[in-house]
N, C-alpha and C positions, 0 to 999 in steps of 0.2 A: 157617613160616620164609619159604616162597616168597611169600607173600601179603605178608609184611612187606617183604620185598625188593623186590617188585614195587611196592608203594607208595611206598618210599622212592625208587625210580626214577622214579615217577610225580610225586612232590614236586619231585625235582631237574629234571624235564623242564618242570613248570609253572613253577618258579622261572626257568628258562632262557628259557622264553616271555616271562615278564614283563620280564625284562631287555632280552631282545631287541625287544619293543615299545617299551620305553623309548628304547632306542638308536635305533630307526627313527624315534621320535617326535623325538628330538634331531637325527637326520640330516635329517629333513624340514623343521626349523625353521631349521636352519643356511643351507641354500641360499635360503630366504626372507629370512632376515636379510642374506644377501649380496647378493640383488637389490636389497634396499632400500638397503644401503649404497652399492652400485654406482650406483643412480640418483641417490642424493644427491651422490656424487662427479661423476657427469656433469653434473649440474646445476651444481655448482660450477665445473667446468671450462668449462661453456658461459657462465656469468656472467663469469668471468675473461677469457675470448675476447672477450666482448662489451664488456668494460672496456677491454681491451687494443685492440681495433678503434675505439672512440671515442677514446682515447687518441691513437692513431695518426693518425686524422682530423685531430684538433684540431692535432697536431704538424705534419702536413701543411699544413694551412692556413696555420699560423704560417709554415712555410718558404716558402710560396707567397707570402706578404705580404712577407717579408724579401726574397726573390728580386726581386719586382716593385719594392720600394724601391730595391734594389741596383742594378736595370736603369735605373730612373729617374736614379739618382746616376751611373751610367757614361754614360749618354746625356748629362747635363749636362757631365761631363767632356769627352766626345767634341765636344761643341759649343764647349766653351772652347778645346780644342786647335786645331779647325777655325779660331776666330777669331784665334787667335795665328799660325797658319800664313799665313792672310790678311794679318796684320799685317806677318809677315816677308816676304811676296811683295811687298807694296807698299813696304816698305823697301828691298828689293833693286831694285825697279825705279827709285826715286828715286835710290839709289847708282848705278844704271848709268847713269842719264842725266847725274849729275854727273860719273861717270867719264869718259863720253863726251865731255862738254862740255870737261873738262880735256883730254882727249887731243886734240880738234881745236884747242883753243887753242894747245896746245904744238905741234901740227903746223903750223899755220898760221904761228906765231911762227918755227919752224924753216924753213919754206919761205920766208916773208919774209926771213929772214937770207940763205939760199943765193942767192936772187934778187938781192939786194943785192950779196952778195960776187961773184956771176958779172957783174953788170952793171959793177962796178967794174974787175973785171980786164980787160975788153975795151976 
């Protein structure tokens, strides 16, 4: 009986060792699978980052081109405004001389009238 009990215990231990060996094999396979999956995910993230960099650079170049064209448009508008300002200055100068001419004419006329009135009263 002691021998049978010993054999049963030995059989159980051997079964346990086999299960342990299986489980250890599964555990060693899991980290390797996880590493492979992790590497795959890292490569996917790197590829996505590269795509985003390329997209960002392309968008940045487009924005630079738009900015340059907008600057050229603004410069053109500034030149147009400067031209208009110069035209207004020229018009103001012409109107100033016209106003001064009218003022001097009225002044001379008024002065002539005063001189005439003063000479007749004496």
